[in-house]
C-alpha positions as CSV (number, residue, x, y, z in Angstrom):
1,X,0.0,0.0,0.0
2,X,1.2,3.4,-0.8
3,X,0.6,6.4,1.4
4,X,-1.2,9.3,-0.5
5,X,-1.4,13.0,0.1
6,X,-4.8,13.2,1.7
7,X,-3.0,14.2,4.9
8,X,-1.8,17.5,3.5
9,X,-5.4,18.5,2.6
10,X,-7.0,17.2,5.7
11,X,-4.7,19.0,8.1
12,X,-6.1,22.2,6.7
13,X,-9.7,21.3,7.2
14,X,-11.4,22.8,10.3
15,X,-14.0,20.1,10.1
16,X,-11.6,17.6,11.6
17,X,-11.9,19.1,15.0
18,X,-15.7,19.5,14.9
19,X,-17.5,16.6,16.4
20,X,-20.3,15.5,14.1
21,X,-19.5,17.2,10.8
22,X,-18.2,14.8,8.2
23,X,-14.9,15.0,6.4
24,X,-15.3,16.0,2.8
25,X,-14.3,14.1,-0.3
26,X,-11.5,15.5,-2.5
27,X,-12.2,16.9,-6.0
28,X,-9.8,18.1,-8.6
29,X,-11.1,20.6,-11.2
30,X,-8.5,22.0,-13.7
31,X,-5.7,21.2,-11.3
32,X,-7.3,22.9,-8.3
33,X,-8.5,20.9,-5.3
34,X,-11.9,21.4,-3.7
35,X,-13.6,19.9,-0.7
36,X,-16.5,17.8,-2.2
37,X,-19.6,17.9,0.0
38,X,-21.1,14.8,-1.6
39,X,-20.3,11.1,-1.6
40,X,-21.1,9.7,-5.0
41,X,-20.2,6.1,-4.0
42,X,-22.8,6.2,-1.3
43,X,-25.6,6.7,-3.8
44,X,-25.1,3.1,-5.0
45,X,-25.9,0.6,-2.2
46,X,-24.0,-2.2,-3.9
47,X,-20.8,-0.2,-4.4
48,X,-21.0,1.2,-0.9
49,X,-21.3,-2.3,0.5
50,X,-18.4,-3.6,-1.5
51,X,-16.2,-0.7,-0.4
52,X,-17.2,-1.4,3.2
53,X,-16.2,-5.1,2.8
54,X,-12.9,-4.1,1.3
55,X,-12.1,-1.8,4.2
56,X,-13.1,-4.4,6.7
57,X,-10.6,-6.9,5.2
58,X,-7.7,-4.4,5.5
59,X,-5.2,-5.2,8.3
60,X,-5.7,-3.6,11.7
61,X,-2.1,-2.3,11.6
62,X,0.2,-1.3,8.8
63,X,3.9,-0.8,9.3
64,X,5.7,1.6,6.9
65,X,9.2,2.9,7.4
66,X,9.3,1.3,10.8
67,X,6.2,3.2,11.8
68,X,3.1,1.3,12.9
69,X,-0.2,2.7,12.0
70,X,-3.5,1.5,13.5
71,X,-6.8,1.4,11.5
72,X,-9.0,4.3,12.7
73,X,-12.7,4.9,13.1
74,X,-14.1,8.4,13.7
75,X,-17.6,10.0,14.2
76,X,-16.3,12.6,11.7
77,X,-16.0,9.9,9.0
78,X,-18.8,7.4,9.3
79,X,-18.1,6.0,5.9
80,X,-14.5,5.1,6.9
81,X,-12.9,6.4,3.7
82,X,-12.3,9.5,1.7
83,X,-12.5,9.3,-2.1
84,X,-10.5,11.4,-4.5
85,X,-12.2,12.6,-7.6
86,X,-11.3,14.4,-10.8
87,X,-13.3,16.1,-13.5
88,X,-11.6,15.5,-16.8
89,X,-13.0,16.0,-20.3
90,X,-16.4,16.8,-18.8
91,X,-16.5,13.4,-17.0
92,X,-16.3,12.5,-13.3
93,X,-13.6,10.0,-12.4
94,X,-12.7,8.2,-9.2
95,X,-9.0,8.4,-8.7
96,X,-8.5,6.7,-5.4
97,X,-9.9,5.8,-2.0
98,X,-8.1,6.6,1.2
99,X,-8.6,4.7,4.5
100,X,-7.7,6.4,7.8
101,X,-5.0,5.0,10.1
102,X,-3.5,6.7,13.2
103,X,-0.6,6.6,15.5
104,X,0.1,8.1,18.9
105,X,2.8,10.8,19.2
106,X,3.1,11.8,22.8
107,X,-0.4,12.9,23.9
108,X,-1.7,13.5,20.4
109,X,-2.8,11.4,17.5
110,X,-1.5,11.7,13.9
111,X,-3.6,10.7,10.9
112,X,-2.5,9.1,7.6
113,X,-4.6,7.7,4.8
114,X,-3.7,4.6,2.8
115,X,-5.1,3.8,-0.6
116,X,-7.2,0.8,-1.4
117,X,-5.4,-1.5,-3.8
118,X,-5.8,-0.4,-7.4
119,X,-6.7,-3.9,-8.5
120,X,-9.3,-4.1,-5.9
121,X,-10.9,-0.9,-7.1
122,X,-10.9,-2.3,-10.7
123,X,-12.7,-5.3,-9.4
124,X,-15.3,-3.4,-7.5
125,X,-15.9,-0.8,-10.2
126,X,-15.5,-3.2,-13.1
127,X,-18.7,-2.1,-14.9
128,X,-17.4,1.5,-14.8
129,X,-13.7,1.0,-15.7
130,X,-12.4,2.7,-18.8
131,X,-9.0,3.4,-20.3
132,X,-9.2,6.9,-18.7
133,X,-10.0,5.4,-15.3
134,X,-13.2,4.7,-13.2
135,X,-15.9,6.9,-14.6
136,X,-18.8,7.5,-12.2
137,X,-21.4,6.6,-14.8
138,X,-23.7,5.3,-12.0
139,X,-24.1,8.8,-10.6
140,X,-26.8,11.4,-11.4
141,X,-27.2,14.4,-9.2
142,X,-25.9,17.9,-8.4
143,X,-22.8,18.0,-6.2
144,X,-21.5,20.9,-4.2
145,X,-17.8,21.6,-3.7
146,X,-16.1,24.4,-1.7
147,X,-12.8,26.0,-1.1
148,X,-11.4,29.0,0.7
149,X,-12.6,30.5,4.0
150,X,-15.4,28.7,5.8
151,X,-18.2,31.2,6.4
152,X,-20.8,28.9,7.9
153,X,-20.7,25.6,9.8
154,X,-23.2,23.3,11.6
155,X,-22.3,20.2,13.6
156,X,-23.8,17.7,11.1
157,X,-22.9,16.0,7.8
158,X,-21.8,18.6,5.2
159,X,-23.8,21.5,6.6
160,X,-21.1,24.1,5.9
161,X,-20.3,26.8,3.3
162,X,-17.1,28.3,1.9
163,X,-16.3,31.6,0.3
164,X,-15.9,29.8,-3.1
165,X,-18.4,27.1,-4.1
166,X,-19.5,25.4,-7.2
167,X,-22.6,23.4,-8.0
168,X,-21.8,20.5,-10.4
169,X,-24.6,18.8,-12.4
170,X,-23.6,15.2,-13.2
171,X,-25.7,13.0,-15.5
172,X,-24.5,9.3,-15.6
173,X,-20.9,10.5,-14.9
174,X,-21.0,13.3,-17.5
175,X,-20.6,16.8,-16.1
176,X,-23.3,18.9,-17.7
177,X,-22.7,22.1,-15.9
178,X,-20.4,23.7,-13.3
179,X,-21.8,26.9,-11.7
180,X,-19.3,28.8,-9.6
181,X,-20.3,31.2,-6.8
182,X,-18.6,33.7,-4.6
183,X,-20.3,33.5,-1.2
184,X,-20.0,36.0,1.7
185,X,-21.1,36.6,5.2
186,X,-21.8,40.0,6.7
187,X,-21.6,40.1,10.5
188,X,-24.6,41.4,12.4
189,X,-26.3,41.1,15.8
190,X,-25.6,38.0,17.8
191,X,-28.2,35.6,19.2
192,X,-27.5,37.1,22.7
193,X,-28.6,40.6,21.3
194,X,-32.0,39.1,20.2
195,X,-32.5,37.3,23.5
196,X,-31.7,40.3,25.5
197,X,-34.0,42.6,23.5
198,X,-37.0,40.2,23.8
199,X,-36.4,39.6,27.5
200,X,-36.0,43.2,28.5
201,X,-38.3,45.0,26.0
202,X,-41.3,42.9,25.6
203,X,-44.4,45.1,26.6
204,X,-46.0,42.9,29.3
205,X,-48.2,45.8,30.3
206,X,-50.2,45.1,27.1
207,X,-50.7,41.4,28.2
208,X,-51.6,41.4,31.9
209,X,-53.5,38.2,31.6
210,X,-50.4,36.4,30.4
211,X,-47.9,37.7,32.9
212,X,-47.6,34.3,34.6
213,X,-47.6,32.4,31.3
214,X,-44.4,30.8,29.9
215,X,-44.3,31.1,26.1
216,X,-42.1,29.3,23.7
217,X,-41.7,31.2,20.4
218,X,-40.5,29.7,17.2
219,X,-38.8,32.0,14.6
220,X,-38.3,31.1,10.9
221,X,-38.5,32.4,7.3
222,X,-36.7,35.6,7.9
223,X,-36.7,38.2,5.1
224,X,-33.6,40.3,5.4
225,X,-32.1,42.6,2.8
226,X,-28.5,42.8,1.8
227,X,-27.9,45.6,4.3
228,X,-29.1,43.4,7.2
229,X,-32.5,45.1,7.7
230,X,-35.2,42.7,8.8
231,X,-38.3,43.1,6.7
232,X,-40.4,40.3,8.1
233,X,-40.3,36.8,9.6
234,X,-42.5,34.1,10.8
235,X,-43.2,34.0,14.5
236,X,-45.3,31.2,16.0
237,X,-46.2,30.4,19.6
238,X,-45.7,26.7,20.0
239,X,-46.5,26.7,23.8
240,X,-49.1,27.3,24.9
241,X,-50.6,26.3,21.6
242,X,-54.0,28.0,22.3
243,X,-54.9,31.5,23.5
244,X,-58.1,32.6,25.1
245,X,-58.1,35.4,22.6
246,X,-57.0,35.2,18.9
247,X,-56.7,38.9,18.9
248,X,-54.3,38.8,21.8
249,X,-52.3,36.1,20.0
250,X,-52.0,38.3,16.9
251,X,-51.0,41.3,19.1
252,X,-48.4,39.4,21.0
253,X,-46.7,38.2,17.8
254,X,-46.9,41.7,16.3
255,X,-45.2,43.0,19.5
256,X,-42.4,40.5,19.1
257,X,-41.8,41.4,15.5
258,X,-41.7,45.1,16.4
259,X,-38.8,44.3,18.8
260,X,-37.0,42.3,16.2
261,X,-37.3,45.0,13.6
262,X,-35.6,47.5,15.9
263,X,-32.5,45.4,15.9
264,X,-29.9,46.0,13.1
265,X,-28.1,44.9,11.3
266,X,-29.0,41.2,11.1
267,X,-26.3,38.8,9.8
268,X,-26.5,38.1,6.1
269,X,-25.3,35.1,4.2
270,X,-25.1,35.2,0.4
271,X,-24.9,31.5,-0.6
272,X,-24.7,30.2,-4.2
273,X,-26.6,33.2,-5.7
274,X,-29.2,33.7,-3.0
275,X,-29.6,35.4,0.4
276,X,-29.8,32.6,2.9
277,X,-31.5,33.2,6.3
278,X,-32.6,29.7,7.2
279,X,-29.6,29.6,9.5
280,X,-31.4,32.0,11.8
281,X,-34.3,29.6,12.6
282,X,-34.6,29.0,16.4
283,X,-36.9,28.8,19.4
284,X,-36.9,31.1,22.4
285,X,-38.7,30.9,25.9
286,X,-40.4,34.1,26.9
287,X,-41.6,34.8,30.4
288,X,-42.0,38.0,32.4
289,X,-39.2,38.5,34.9
290,X,-37.0,35.9,33.3
291,X,-33.2,36.6,33.4
292,X,-31.4,37.3,30.2
293,X,-29.7,34.0,29.1
294,X,-26.0,34.1,29.3
295,X,-23.7,32.8,26.5
296,X,-23.6,29.3,28.0
297,X,-27.2,28.8,26.9
298,X,-27.4,27.7,23.2
299,X,-24.0,29.3,22.4
300,X,-25.3,32.8,22.1
301,X,-22.2,34.4,20.6
302,X,-22.6,33.2,17.0
303,X,-25.4,32.0,14.7
304,X,-24.9,28.4,13.5
305,X,-21.8,27.7,15.5
């Protein structure tokens, strides 16, 4: 087995230290490497199972240059491999599959990836093997790839965005379109600002009959312009789910929106050609006399972090 250069790329990826986000695949486009936020092999159950079997048969330890490496499993890599892809002549090719191994150095772990045997790959992907390599002709979908500064991250799967991204339309292994986008994020108010404003400024004097009621509000579908000005959003009261007065319910939600619209600027994400505000969706408990939540509650410093 030959060690490959996945390590150089992976050491630069912040996702490695984030618990539940998954390590990206690797994609070469015109000699430039991108993080591929898609796993084409996993779209075919038979191929996925064959790769899993091949990885299971690998030795638990590998010794190279007198260094012993131990097969690794990580919650950041549930599929137990990272595939390397290349777009060439408008087709998507699989160039290799790296399997993670580790070794201890003092009080830290060092990662390396070792490739699956080329002959084994030819066997598994025999129906898709060509003179140019393994063409992903089983695959039809739109892939997303990113590079550059990370501007948004969530602790799950590939829920992250970079400054530079491209959407790649693949039809039976043929690349039909590559749309490149320059994304950006404008900083704005923090979650703690919203919580403080709602806690301190809600006009309870208008709702005397509910001064002892604990509300849970759900916020979604924000409409925010490029300057971070809130135009509207959806506010729902999910507890209690019924009010004695529908009029009071409408007035309460209107009062909440009035507070939100006074805050500015709201953060703005421009992602792949559209303003994205779904990252702001959240719930908030509202009760008269409640203390302003500190930053230990729901990580109030940053949205989506």
